[in-house]
Phi, psi and omega in degrees: 000109182248051179258147178248120179252134183268346183206165176297319180299321178295316178293321179303316179300316177297315181302314179298322179295334179276358179233049187287334182268136180302324181292328175297315179296323178294320177298320177297317179300313179298321178295318179293317178299316180298317179295318178296320177296320177298318178298316179296317178297321178300319180288311185290321184263349183068021178260097188288352174298331179294334175294327177284320182291328182307302180294327180296312180291313182300307179290327179300314179294319180294314181293324174306313183297326179288315184287321188250347179248302184281327180077036177221178180267133179302136179295340179303327183296326181259333185221071187299316183290311180297323178296318178298315179295320178292324178297319177295320178295315179298319178301312181294322178293322178292319181299325181263004177074023183251005184292317179299322177297320179293321177299316179294321178301322181277358178083020179244120181281133176295143178270123181282131179220157176291325176219000000 
């Protein structure tokens, strides 16, 4: 990925375009929830293996969605920090039911899918 982004907002617009399918966003949501649960389990149970499993499960689900659902390369490969921050933003927008509104704001229509 040899793109130059001048701001987070510019990258955010690109990031949303790379998550055009609702099922891709759902896989990301599941990955983020899984990673957060692993982090919580590591703290509560004192089993630090969960700290290792969190990113593996979280990124695994997200990357699955890119390769097998969306059909593109994860932005994480070229922009790991901005991608992580955008994933958290997308997660919070999905959690509060505002992601579809954000897609429309950016001029990208959500693709309706059964899953």
